[in-house]
Structure formats: structure tokens, C-alpha cells
N, C-alpha and C positions, 0 to 999 in steps of 0.2 A: 446375537453379536454385530455390530457394522461388518461390511464387505467391503474391501478395498483392492479391486482386482487389478494385476500386474495388467496392464494391457502390451502383452509379448505375443507377436503376430506366430502362428504356429510356421514351424519349418524355420530354415537357416536364415537369419537375421546378416545383412549385409551393410555394414558401416561405410561412408565417406568422409574421408577429413578434408577440410580445405583451411588450413589455417590462415592461408593468404588473404580471407576475408578480414581477418583483423585489422588489417592494414589498410584496408579500405575504408573501415569504419572509424579510425582515431588513428592520427599524426602520432608518431613513437616520441615520446617526449622524455626526459630525464627527472621532470617532476613526477612523483607519487601522487595518485587521488587524495591521499590521506595523511599526507606526509607535515602539515602545518599545522594539522588538530591542535596536538600536544604546545603549541606554541602562538596558539592565538589569544588576544587580549580576552580577561572576561568582560562578561555583559556589566557597563556601568548603569550604577543607579542616577536617576534623572534627581535634580533637586527636588525638593518640596514642592518651592514657588514655581519651579517649570511645570511639574506633575497638576498642578491646582492652576495654574496659568490653562494647560493645556484642554484641563475640562473645562474650565467656564467657556473658553473656545468652540467646544465639540458641543455645547449646551446652548448656547446662545443663540442658533436658527430656528429650534424648538420651542423658544420662549419666546412669552410676548416681554412686554418692558415691566410690569409687576413681578412675574414670575422672575424673570431676571435677575432683578434687584435682589430678591427675598432669596436667590440663590447665592448670588456676592456674599451676603451676611453671612450665610451658612457655613461656606468655603473659607472666610476670613475667619470665622469663629473657630472652623477644625484645625485652622493653621494656627493660631495662637494658644490651641488646646492641647488636645489628645494627637493630632495631626503630628506634632513634632515629636513627640514621644514613639509614634507607630512609624516615623522614619527612622528614628534611631535604633529601634529594634532589624527594621530593612536593613540597614547598613551594616548591622552586626551580623545577620545571616548571610547578605553578601560576602562576606568575608571568606568564606568556608566553601563558597559555591562558585564553579564557571560561571554557570549560567542560574542565576536566583529566581528567573521567572520561569524557567523550562517545566519545571515538577508542578506549580500550581497550575499553569497553562493546560498543561497535557490533563491533568487530574480534571480541573472544574471544565473545562470548554470539551472534553472527550468523555475522559473513562469513568467518570462520576455520573455523565449523562444515561437516564433510562430509557428513553425513549429509541424505538429501533432506528439502528445503522441506515438502513436504505430511505430514500428521500432525504432523512434529516441530517446525516451525516455524509456518508458514501455517496459521490455524484459522478457520472459517468457522462462521456457526449462522444460523437462521433469526429473523425479527422476529414473532415470537408475537402482538403485536398487530395486525397486517396482516389476517388471521383475521375480526377484530372489524368490519373495514371494507369488506373485499371476500371475501367467502368462495369459498372454491376452487371452480372450475367449470372443468370440460373444455373445451378449444378457445380459451382466453384467455390462452395462453403470449405469444403475440407482443405483445396491446395490454398484458399488465400488466408485459412488460418495456419495452416503450417507455414509459410512464408511469414506470417506475421507473429508467431511463436517464435520464428528463427531470428527476426530481427531482434526480438525480447531478450533470448538468448546470448545473443552477442552483446550483448549491451549488459549482461547480467557477468559477462565473461571479464569484459573490458573493468568494470567494478572487482570482481576477482582479481585482477592481475593489476590494477589501482593505475589504470592508463587513460581513464577517464580525465581531461585536462583539467586543473582546479581551476575553479571560477575565481575571478578576481575584478577589481574595482581598479583600473590602471595598474599598479605593481603589488596594490594589498590585498594578499589572498582572501578568500570568506570560505566560511565555514560549510565541510562539505561531508558533515556527520548525516544529514537527513538522508542521503544517500545509501547508508547504510540498512535504510528501513525498507528501501524499496523492494527488494525482493526476500524470501525466505521469512517475512516477517508476517506475524499474527493477533488482531485484538483478540482476548479470550477472555469470555464472560465472565465478570462473579457477581454475587448477589448484592453487593452494593459498588462495588467498584471493578471496573474490568482491568486487566493488565495486558500490556504488549510484550509479546514472546519474540526475540528476533534470534532468529539461528543463523545470520548470514555472518562468512568469514573471507577473510582476503585471503590469497594464495599464501601472503608470508606470515599468516595468524594459524593456517590449518586448513582441514576439512570443514567444507560446506555443505550442504543439501545441493543432488543436482538431479531431484526429480521433480515433475511437474503434475498436478493432479487434473485429471479433466472429469468435467460433470456431464453428463448427458441422459436424458429420460429418468431422474432419479437413482441413478446409479453412480459408482465412483470407480475412478480409475487411474492408477500412476504409471510412470514410465520413465526413464532415466534419460537423460539427456545428453549423457557425456558416453564417452567408448574409446577406451585406452588414450584416455587423454585429451581425446578433442570432441568437439561439438558435434552430435549426428545433424546431416543436412535436411534439408525441406524434404526433398522426396520422400526420407527417410520417415520424419515424422509425419508427414502424409501420410504414409503405409500405418502409422500407429492409430493416427486418426480414423482412417478409413476401418480399420479391425475393430474400432469401439463403436465407431458407427454403423454399422452392418451388424454386431453384436448385439445392440440398444434396438435396432429396429427387427430384429428377428427374435427376441425375449420380450416376456413382459416388463413393464417399467418397475424401475426399483423403488423401496421404500420412502425416498425424497427426502432424507436427512437433512440436506443440505437446508429446506425449507425454515430450519427451526434458525437457520442464524437471523432471518427478519422477525423475528419476535422483538418484543420487548425485552430487554437487556437481562435483568433480573428472572424473567421466564426463561428464556435462552438458558441462562446459568442454571436453573433448576434442570432444566431438561438434560443438559450435558451431564449433570452431576448422577440423575437417574440413568441415562445410557452408560455412564462408568460403572454404576453400581451393578446393572444387569450383567455385566461381563468386563472384568479388568482387562481382555484384550481390545476393547474398546478404546480405550484411554490411548494404547499404542496405534489406532486406525487414527483416532484424531490427530494425535501429533504428528501422524504420518502426514497428514493433510495440512497441519498448520506450520509445519516445517518446509513445505514445497517452495520452491523457486517461485510457483505463481500458480493460480487456479484459473483453468481454461473451461468456461462452460460453453456448449453446443447444443444451441435451441433450432428448434423445427420452426419458429416463426422467419416469415419472411417479411419484414417492414416494409411499405412505398415509403422511396426518399427521394427527394429531388434535392437541389442543390439551395432552393428555398424553405425548404419545410423538414426539418429532422426530427419531427415529435415522435412520430411513432418507433423510430429507432433509439430515440433516448428512453422513451417508457419500456422498450422492450431490455433495452441495458439494465435499468434500473431494478425491472422485478425479473 
């Protein structure tokens, strides 16, 4: 059976609440983050002529004169033939959807792709500006981690309370739906197509997972970041991370189940089904990880980084 360990420090736990920080992160506003979602216009369908014109413009830099002329002939034949019929079908489909492209794009560009997510889909990179505020120093991993996590949890709270300002162009609000996918969202592997599981809810919608998953030396830990309605502080987060770090460095490494997520997607799906088949409790453990606000990895690596070269840090993030 998979083991997901609650990261609870022995002894009495002390929590401090600093709700004032909420006001330091974002100004209070009467507008709610997602209040305009139901009134946003549907994604328009461009005309067939406009789409074909843009296609030819995108092809031109890559084709010689003969190739481009042949492409123009193919496009014209398509426009006067099956293209118009397909366009009418697209218009019909768009009438019943707010975003006619979303499902197609999500499936074709992401969920149907069978190659490993690492390198090919997921990407990571450092924030260079951190160095100017807090120069790298040995022995600060846990302290840095706790502060980084705390800021992420504060952002999560802003979304939960819908206090993140609505992005706009002038006075026109933009779609904020993608912000729902920032936390408590997981791409679950499937044999032929993956699926996206989203567990996030705003406070007005109901409960939302409030735990974080921590990976360390092949083992998995979870702890809750809320206590009596308030977010725990960086020192308390650091206390949890310290407990995890000490325990993992005093006991044998874990099975490293997380490494399976870097497999080819169908292989990962089969491995996941195998784990669930071994013990139904494994599904509960996997769902606990999937629903986490986020997953935080603690590594023993210490990459050499300069303002000009972040390559070692980038490789460590990817693997």
C-alpha cells in the first residue's frame, strides 16, 4: 500500500494567525475575481476567409515561390469545396458552447499526447529577481521553502475569497477561469487520453482542499495549511518542513512512487491502475495527493547558479 504520511510534529503545535497580510497582498475591491464569468461573450468563430488568409500568411515565410503558389491553389480549392461545409458545421457547434475551441485544444495539445509530461509539456524556471532580495546561502533551504510556500498559500487564499483583481483591457474584463486551475488541480493519466481533475472551490462555493503534499527522498507527506480558519505562518510551515527533512534523513529512502509520473503517459496510467489494484486504499492516497493545493519537492541537490547561468537549476527543476 502507498504511504502518505501526515507531517505532524510531535508535541503540542502552536499556530499564529496574521490575517493582516491579506491586505498587504491585494487591495480590497468590491469586484469578485470570477463575478463576470457568466456574462463574458462566447468565443467568436472567425470567417473562413479570415482563417485561410492567416494560414497563408503563416506559411509564406517557410515556402519558396513554387511551394507557396501550390499552397494557394490547395487553399482555394478547399475554400470553394469542403471548407465551406466544415465551416458551417463549426458554426453549428459553436452555437451550443461558450468556447468552441477549448475542448479540442485541451485534448489535442495536452491530454491526448502520450509522451512524458516532463520536458515536453511541463516546464520550470527560476525567478532571477529573488537573488537581489535574498542572496543564496547554505543551510537556508527550509527557511526559503517555508516563505515561498506561505506566499503561494496567500495567493490561494486570495482566489478562495475572490479578492484577486479581475484582469481587464481598459474597462473590459477578461476570462479568469484559468485561475481556478492554479491550485488543487491534477492531470490524471489515462490509457488513451488523460483527464484533468480540479478540486478547487471558492469560499462562496464551499469547501476546498487545504493540505499540501511534500515529496522528500522518495517519500510522501501531507499537512494542512489552515488552522481554525487562518493560514499558518512561515515559522510553522518551516517547523513542518524541518520535521519532514529530519525524518527522511534519518530513515531509509522511500519507494519513489512519484517517479512514475515522468513515464510515458499510457505507461503511467497502467502503473497507476496496477497500484490501485494492489490495494483500494492506494486510490485514496493518490486522490489525497491529486487534491493538494500544490506539491512541494525537497531535493538534496545544490546547483551552482549565477545571474548569467541558471542551467543547473533548470535541470534540477525538470527532474
